[in-house]
N, C-alpha and C positions, 0 to 999 in steps of 0.2 A: 694018288693025288693028281698025276698027270692025266689019267683017264677022266677025272672029274673036269679038267680044264678043256680037254678035247670035246666032252659033252656040252660044256658051256659054250664053246665056239660053235657048235652045230646048233644050239638053241638060238644064239644071237643071229646066225644066218637065216634061220627059220623066221625070226621075228623082225629081221632086218634091223637089229640094234648095234650100231657101231661103237658105242662108248666102251663097253667091256672088252671088246676086240683090240681097241686102240690101246687100252692099258696093257694087254699081253704083247702088243708090238714092241712095248718099251721094256719088256722083261729080259731076263738074261739067259733063260733056257733057250738055246737055238732051235731045237726041234719044235718047242711050242711057238716060238717067234715065227718060224716059216709057215706053220698052220695057221697063225693068226693073219700072216701077211696074204696067204692064199684065200682066206676068208673075206678080206677086204674086197678081193676080186668078185665076190658074190653078194656083196652089200652095196647096192648102187646108190651112192650118195656123194655129195661134194667133198665130205671129210674123208671118205674112203679114198677117193681119187687124189686128193691133196696129200695124204699120207704116203700113198704109193709113189706119187712124183718125187716126194723128198727121199724115199728109200732107194730111188735110182742112184743116188750119191753115196750111199753106204759103202764102207770100205771092204765089206765081205761080199765075195762074188755069189755066194749062195742066196744071199739076201737080194742083191741086185737082180738075179735070175728070177727068184720067186716074184719080186715086185713086177718085173716086166710081164711075167705070164699072167699075173692078177689083173694088170692093166688090160691085157688081151682079153681076159674073162669079162672085164666090164663093158668092153666093147664101145668105148667112148672114143669117138673119132678125134677129140682134142688130144688124146694120148700119143698118137701117131707121131707128132713133131718131137715130142720128148724122147720117145723110144728111138727114133731116127738119129736123133742128136747124140744119143748115148753110144749108138753104133760106131760114130766117127772116133771115139776115144777108147772104146772098150777093148781089152786085150784078152779077157777070159773067154775060153772056148764055150763054156756052159752058158755064160751070159749071151755070147754072140748067137749061140743056137736059139736060145729063148726069144732074142730080138727078132730074129728071122722068122719064127714061127708067129710071133705076135704082129709083126708088120703085116704078114699075110692075112691075119684075122681082121686086123684093123683096115686094110685096103678093101676088104669085102664089104665094109661098112659105108665106103664112098658111093 
């Protein structure tokens, strides 16, 4: 079953369909959740961007780190302010590492 969901995510990325991926972001399986979040970074639309910004406030560090990386993959310059703001309060090393990498990507967009 999990393999089917991964294939569904891949198809959504190919077709740039955000709806089914958004449903997986609300799922309970963390592995699938992280894959769905990463997929949002490859589906360039306002809905993906907004979902990723919201996920920056998730209580789970792995989710925040994945959302930060996905924002970097979107390469939307608007995301830089959100990521930099998160850096001011973030304590988790994995998330901080993702922030530093992403800020570098987003600065190259300036």
